[in-house]
Structures are given as structure tokens and as C-alpha cells.
TIGU-99969 format. One record per residue (C-alpha): residue number from 1; x, y, z; residue in one letter. Coordinates in steps of 0.5 Angstrom, whole numbers, always signed. Layout:
N
NODE    i     px     py     pz  aa
NODE  NUM      X      Y      Z   A
...
END
This chain:
343
NODE    i     px     py     pz  aa
NODE    1    +16   +356   -151   X
NODE    2    +12   +357   -145   X
NODE    3    +15   +355   -140   X
NODE    4    +11   +355   -132   X
NODE    5    +13   +361   -130   X
NODE    6     +9   +363   -135   X
NODE    7     +4   +359   -133   X
NODE    8     +5   +362   -126   X
NODE    9     +2   +369   -130   X
NODE   10     -3   +368   -133   X
NODE   11     -6   +364   -126   X
NODE   12     -3   +371   -123   X
NODE   13     -9   +374   -118   X
NODE   14    -14   +367   -119   X
NODE   15    -16   +364   -113   X
NODE   16    -10   +360   -109   X
NODE   17    -10   +354   -111   X
NODE   18    -12   +355   -118   X
NODE   19     -9   +349   -122   X
NODE   20     -8   +349   -129   X
NODE   21     -4   +344   -134   X
NODE   22     -2   +344   -142   X
NODE   23     +0   +340   -147   X
NODE   24     +2   +342   -154   X
NODE   25     +3   +336   -159   X
NODE   26     +6   +337   -167   X
NODE   27     +5   +331   -170   X
NODE   28     +4   +327   -165   X
NODE   29     +9   +328   -162   X
NODE   30    +10   +332   -155   X
NODE   31    +14   +340   -156   X
NODE   32    +10   +342   -149   X
NODE   33     +8   +341   -142   X
NODE   34     +7   +344   -137   X
NODE   35     +3   +345   -130   X
NODE   36     +2   +349   -124   X
NODE   37     -1   +348   -117   X
NODE   38     -2   +341   -119   X
NODE   39     -4   +337   -113   X
NODE   40     +2   +333   -109   X
NODE   41     -1   +327   -112   X
NODE   42     +0   +330   -119   X
NODE   43     +5   +332   -123   X
NODE   44     +7   +333   -131   X
NODE   45    +14   +329   -130   X
NODE   46    +15   +322   -133   X
NODE   47    +11   +317   -130   X
NODE   48     +7   +321   -125   X
NODE   49     +0   +320   -126   X
NODE   50     -4   +324   -130   X
NODE   51     -7   +331   -127   X
NODE   52    -15   +329   -130   X
NODE   53    -20   +336   -130   X
NODE   54    -27   +336   -132   X
NODE   55    -28   +339   -140   X
NODE   56    -35   +340   -138   X
NODE   57    -36   +343   -146   X
NODE   58    -31   +339   -150   X
NODE   59    -36   +333   -150   X
NODE   60    -39   +335   -155   X
NODE   61    -34   +334   -160   X
NODE   62    -34   +326   -157   X
NODE   63    -41   +327   -158   X
NODE   64    -42   +328   -164   X
NODE   65    -36   +324   -166   X
NODE   66    -40   +319   -164   X
NODE   67    -47   +320   -168   X
NODE   68    -41   +321   -174   X
NODE   69    -40   +314   -173   X
NODE   70    -47   +312   -172   X
NODE   71    -47   +316   -179   X
NODE   72    -44   +311   -183   X
NODE   73    -46   +305   -179   X
NODE   74    -51   +307   -183   X
NODE   75    -56   +308   -176   X
NODE   76    -59   +314   -178   X
NODE   77    -57   +321   -183   X
NODE   78    -56   +328   -181   X
NODE   79    -62   +329   -184   X
NODE   80    -67   +324   -181   X
NODE   81    -73   +329   -177   X
NODE   82    -72   +329   -169   X
NODE   83    -79   +327   -170   X
NODE   84    -77   +320   -171   X
NODE   85    -75   +319   -163   X
NODE   86    -79   +325   -160   X
NODE   87    -86   +327   -164   X
NODE   88    -87   +330   -159   X
NODE   89    -82   +335   -159   X
NODE   90    -84   +342   -161   X
NODE   91    -82   +342   -169   X
NODE   92    -80   +336   -168   X
NODE   93    -82   +334   -175   X
NODE   94    -77   +341   -177   X
NODE   95    -71   +340   -173   X
NODE   96    -67   +334   -176   X
NODE   97    -60   +331   -172   X
NODE   98    -56   +337   -177   X
NODE   99    -60   +342   -173   X
NODE  100    -57   +339   -165   X
NODE  101    -50   +339   -167   X
NODE  102    -49   +345   -170   X
NODE  103    -54   +349   -165   X
NODE  104    -59   +353   -171   X
NODE  105    -65   +349   -168   X
NODE  106    -68   +354   -164   X
NODE  107    -69   +350   -157   X
NODE  108    -68   +354   -152   X
NODE  109    -62   +351   -146   X
NODE  110    -63   +351   -139   X
NODE  111    -56   +356   -137   X
NODE  112    -60   +361   -137   X
NODE  113    -64   +360   -132   X
NODE  114    -65   +362   -124   X
NODE  115    -68   +354   -123   X
NODE  116    -62   +350   -125   X
NODE  117    -58   +354   -122   X
NODE  118    -61   +354   -115   X
NODE  119    -62   +348   -115   X
NODE  120    -55   +345   -117   X
NODE  121    -53   +350   -110   X
NODE  122    -59   +347   -107   X
NODE  123    -57   +340   -109   X
NODE  124    -51   +339   -112   X
NODE  125    -52   +331   -111   X
NODE  126    -58   +330   -114   X
NODE  127    -58   +332   -121   X
NODE  128    -65   +334   -125   X
NODE  129    -67   +327   -128   X
NODE  130    -68   +328   -137   X
NODE  131    -75   +330   -138   X
NODE  132    -75   +334   -132   X
NODE  133    -69   +337   -137   X
NODE  134    -73   +337   -143   X
NODE  135    -79   +340   -138   X
NODE  136    -76   +346   -137   X
NODE  137    -73   +348   -140   X
NODE  138    -77   +347   -146   X
NODE  139    -82   +351   -143   X
NODE  140    -78   +358   -145   X
NODE  141    -81   +356   -152   X
NODE  142    -77   +357   -159   X
NODE  143    -73   +361   -160   X
NODE  144    -73   +362   -168   X
NODE  145    -75   +356   -174   X
NODE  146    -70   +351   -175   X
NODE  147    -64   +353   -179   X
NODE  148    -67   +360   -179   X
NODE  149    -62   +362   -173   X
NODE  150    -56   +360   -169   X
NODE  151    -57   +360   -161   X
NODE  152    -53   +355   -156   X
NODE  153    -56   +350   -154   X
NODE  154    -54   +345   -148   X
NODE  155    -62   +341   -149   X
NODE  156    -60   +340   -156   X
NODE  157    -54   +335   -154   X
NODE  158    -58   +332   -149   X
NODE  159    -63   +329   -154   X
NODE  160    -57   +328   -158   X
NODE  161    -54   +323   -152   X
NODE  162    -62   +320   -151   X
NODE  163    -62   +319   -159   X
NODE  164    -55   +314   -159   X
NODE  165    -56   +310   -152   X
NODE  166    -64   +309   -156   X
NODE  167    -61   +305   -163   X
NODE  168    -55   +302   -159   X
NODE  169    -59   +301   -153   X
NODE  170    -52   +303   -149   X
NODE  171    -50   +308   -144   X
NODE  172    -46   +314   -147   X
NODE  173    -40   +312   -142   X
NODE  174    -40   +305   -145   X
NODE  175    -41   +307   -153   X
NODE  176    -34   +313   -152   X
NODE  177    -30   +308   -149   X
NODE  178    -31   +302   -153   X
NODE  179    -31   +307   -161   X
NODE  180    -26   +313   -158   X
NODE  181    -23   +311   -152   X
NODE  182    -20   +305   -151   X
NODE  183    -19   +304   -159   X
NODE  184    -14   +311   -159   X
NODE  185    -11   +309   -153   X
NODE  186    -15   +314   -149   X
NODE  187    -12   +311   -141   X
NODE  188    -14   +317   -137   X
NODE  189    -21   +319   -139   X
NODE  190    -27   +317   -138   X
NODE  191    -35   +319   -137   X
NODE  192    -36   +320   -130   X
NODE  193    -43   +318   -127   X
NODE  194    -44   +319   -120   X
NODE  195    -41   +324   -115   X
NODE  196    -36   +318   -113   X
NODE  197    -33   +318   -120   X
NODE  198    -30   +325   -119   X
NODE  199    -26   +323   -113   X
NODE  200    -19   +322   -118   X
NODE  201    -19   +329   -120   X
NODE  202    -16   +335   -119   X
NODE  203    -18   +338   -112   X
NODE  204    -22   +345   -114   X
NODE  205    -26   +348   -110   X
NODE  206    -32   +351   -112   X
NODE  207    -38   +356   -109   X
NODE  208    -43   +354   -116   X
NODE  209    -45   +347   -112   X
NODE  210    -47   +350   -104   X
NODE  211    -50   +355   -102   X
NODE  212    -46   +355    -95   X
NODE  213    -40   +358    -99   X
NODE  214    -34   +354   -102   X
NODE  215    -34   +347   -102   X
NODE  216    -29   +342   -106   X
NODE  217    -33   +340   -112   X
NODE  218    -31   +332   -111   X
NODE  219    -34   +332   -105   X
NODE  220    -42   +334   -108   X
NODE  221    -43   +336   -115   X
NODE  222    -46   +330   -119   X
NODE  223    -43   +329   -126   X
NODE  224    -52   +329   -129   X
NODE  225    -52   +337   -128   X
NODE  226    -49   +335   -135   X
NODE  227    -55   +334   -137   X
NODE  228    -52   +331   -144   X
NODE  229    -45   +328   -140   X
NODE  230    -39   +330   -138   X
NODE  231    -32   +327   -140   X
NODE  232    -25   +328   -135   X
NODE  233    -19   +327   -138   X
NODE  234    -13   +331   -138   X
NODE  235    -10   +336   -142   X
NODE  236     -5   +329   -146   X
NODE  237    -11   +324   -148   X
NODE  238    -16   +331   -150   X
NODE  239    -10   +334   -155   X
NODE  240     -9   +327   -158   X
NODE  241    -17   +325   -160   X
NODE  242    -16   +332   -163   X
NODE  243    -10   +331   -166   X
NODE  244    -12   +325   -170   X
NODE  245    -21   +327   -170   X
NODE  246    -18   +333   -175   X
NODE  247    -12   +329   -178   X
NODE  248    -17   +323   -181   X
NODE  249    -17   +317   -176   X
NODE  250    -22   +318   -173   X
NODE  251    -28   +319   -177   X
NODE  252    -28   +316   -186   X
NODE  253    -27   +323   -190   X
NODE  254    -34   +325   -191   X
NODE  255    -36   +325   -184   X
NODE  256    -29   +329   -182   X
NODE  257    -33   +333   -188   X
NODE  258    -40   +335   -185   X
NODE  259    -37   +335   -178   X
NODE  260    -32   +342   -181   X
NODE  261    -38   +344   -184   X
NODE  262    -37   +351   -182   X
NODE  263    -44   +355   -179   X
NODE  264    -43   +363   -177   X
NODE  265    -44   +365   -169   X
NODE  266    -47   +372   -168   X
NODE  267    -45   +376   -163   X
NODE  268    -38   +372   -161   X
NODE  269    -33   +376   -156   X
NODE  270    -28   +381   -160   X
NODE  271    -22   +375   -159   X
NODE  272    -25   +372   -166   X
NODE  273    -22   +373   -173   X
NODE  274    -29   +370   -175   X
NODE  275    -33   +365   -170   X
NODE  276    -36   +360   -173   X
NODE  277    -40   +353   -171   X
NODE  278    -39   +346   -174   X
NODE  279    -43   +339   -171   X
NODE  280    -40   +340   -164   X
NODE  281    -33   +342   -166   X
NODE  282    -31   +350   -165   X
NODE  283    -28   +354   -170   X
NODE  284    -24   +361   -171   X
NODE  285    -24   +361   -179   X
NODE  286    -19   +367   -179   X
NODE  287    -14   +368   -172   X
NODE  288     -8   +370   -173   X
NODE  289     -5   +362   -173   X
NODE  290    -10   +361   -178   X
NODE  291    -17   +356   -178   X
NODE  292    -17   +353   -171   X
NODE  293    -22   +348   -169   X
NODE  294    -24   +344   -163   X
NODE  295    -28   +346   -156   X
NODE  296    -28   +351   -150   X
NODE  297    -30   +348   -144   X
NODE  298    -33   +351   -136   X
NODE  299    -37   +349   -130   X
NODE  300    -36   +348   -123   X
NODE  301    -30   +348   -121   X
NODE  302    -26   +347   -127   X
NODE  303    -24   +349   -134   X
NODE  304    -23   +346   -141   X
NODE  305    -20   +349   -148   X
NODE  306    -18   +344   -153   X
NODE  307    -15   +347   -161   X
NODE  308    -12   +344   -167   X
NODE  309     -9   +349   -171   X
NODE  310     -7   +346   -178   X
NODE  311     -4   +351   -181   X
NODE  312     +0   +353   -176   X
NODE  313     +8   +356   -177   X
NODE  314    +12   +350   -177   X
NODE  315     +8   +345   -177   X
NODE  316     +0   +343   -175   X
NODE  317     +1   +345   -168   X
NODE  318     -5   +341   -162   X
NODE  319     -6   +344   -156   X
NODE  320    -10   +343   -149   X
NODE  321    -11   +347   -143   X
NODE  322    -15   +345   -138   X
NODE  323    -16   +348   -130   X
NODE  324    -17   +347   -123   X
NODE  325    -22   +353   -121   X
NODE  326    -27   +357   -123   X
NODE  327    -23   +363   -128   X
NODE  328    -28   +365   -135   X
NODE  329    -24   +364   -141   X
NODE  330    -17   +362   -137   X
NODE  331    -16   +356   -140   X
NODE  332    -18   +358   -148   X
NODE  333    -12   +363   -146   X
NODE  334     -7   +359   -145   X
NODE  335     -8   +355   -150   X
NODE  336     -7   +361   -154   X
NODE  337     -1   +364   -151   X
NODE  338     +1   +356   -152   X
NODE  339     -1   +358   -160   X
NODE  340     +4   +365   -159   X
NODE  341    +10   +362   -155   X
NODE  342    +10   +357   -162   X
NODE  343     +9   +362   -167   X
END
């Protein structure tokens, strides 16, 4: 079992004060809960306030589940062309909702844009609006014909957010709260919409949100810089959502089958056995733990990783790790360490 001391070893060499928390569930029971370097207001002990982190791109799984839920309600179909909502978008009649969900639309991403990162540093509290995200990103041109390749695109998930908000007349924060957070008892999970909303998070400093050096992310960073929206949560809530999603308690059987229909991902790091992407989920079909389903996320100040291993030795296991620092792949490495220790 991974102990706090072992987590500390994994954190060795990282910036002082890098906090981390991890939790593992087997059939709904907590079999591991550990944290290191958490602020004095948080711990992993019984009755203590839960440590909160930004989940960043793990939010895509929530958005995909919301899209599929709206499909179950008959409000859209995965085969719908995005021209239904965005007739002026390049290739809009050929790009479908499914293409946006599994990153096969051919639309570019704003991650490679130097102007994006410069803007975050210069005006961390004033994000681009949706129109500016779209204009600046689409100016790069399409990468390939829809369905003819794979390339990760945050802008595709911005379009999905805009679609669900147009269809329902509600904001993403309310939609996710009403359909998932409240019904599933995820009481520590929410979608922050202002800088002030980050005040409850674990403290974390970053040089990505200021020109003068590292500052407290919670004081200056507007969550609107994540174009599709971002979830703030705890390892306990993230693991519970992931477990219930992949055990059939969130979506219909057909929707879950669609979500877990996987597309190979080219050029992934060699640590993956057979990396794939479904609808809002990352997957490894040939890991040493069997199938892995979940997502990673990272950005200024925080990182997250949550995965469900249905064929894990000893029974299905769901693990989440979240960190309050900038360390590439640290949260994922913690998840893999937990999977290894419980094998």
C-alpha cells in the first residue's frame, strides 16, 4: 500500500510546498487515502476539510458525459454536424459531435500558441472570451479532414460547451451540478467561474500566471483561461465519479458503450501499452494493470489524474491523485504507483 512516506519520496526534488493527495476505491470502499504537504486547513483524516484542486482536462470527461446525457434526452446525436450550431466553422458540415468528443475533428488547439501563454502571464485575471479563443485558434487552419486523423483539441471542447449551453439555456456550472455533482453526492466538486472561486483550493504558486515570477494561482488566475471550463474537486469525489461512470451508474449502456469506443492515439509516450481515446476519456488497452479508463489534467499550479482499472488484481480499482504544484505527469505517476502497490 502506498504510504504518505512513499508519496513523499515521489515528491522528492520538487518545489517546496508541493502538496499532493491520493485516494483509491475498490467496489466503493476506500482502501487508500494519503496526503503530503497539505495546507494546515486540510488533511486526509476523518472529518477534516477535503483538499481541493483544479482538475483541468479531467473536466473533459464530465463534459462528454453531459453531452451523452443530452443525447439520451433526444436533444442531440453524436452524428449531428456542428454546422447545426456553427455554420461558419471550417468543415462544419463534415465535423460531427463525435469528432469533437474524440479529437478527430481536425481542429487545432490553442496550447501551441505563444500568444495564449503570453496573455495568461500578462492578464491572468482577464481571460479571452469564446470568440477570441475561436478566432485565434482557428487562424492556424485545420490539421486534417474530419475523421482522418487524431489531434488533441481543447477548442473542440469549447465548442461542446457552447453547444450544451445553447441547447439548455444554462451555464456549464449549473448543468454539471444538477446532473452529476448533486445526484452523485459529489459535495466538494464545482465549476469555478471567478478568481474568487479559487480561494478554497490548496495553495499553489506558479510562474505561468505572472510576468514577475511565481505567485499564488488562487489570487490572480481566472478559470476562464480554460476555454471549456474547469472542475475543482477532491480525489475522493473524482474517484467516485470515475468509478460510478465506468460501472454503469451515470450513463445508459449504449452511451457508455459509445464513450468507451476507442481511437488509437499516435505518438503517445512509451509508458503506455496501447494508448487510445474515447469520448472524453483516455484509455490504455494494454497496460500492465489491464484496461485503464480515465483522464489526466494539468495547468497553472495544479495537476490531476483519475483512472478506473476494471480488471485489476483483487477486483476493480479506481484511483485519483491530485497535486498542488507544476510537475509534469506527477499525478499520473502517483496513480500508477497506487495501482502497482495494490496489484
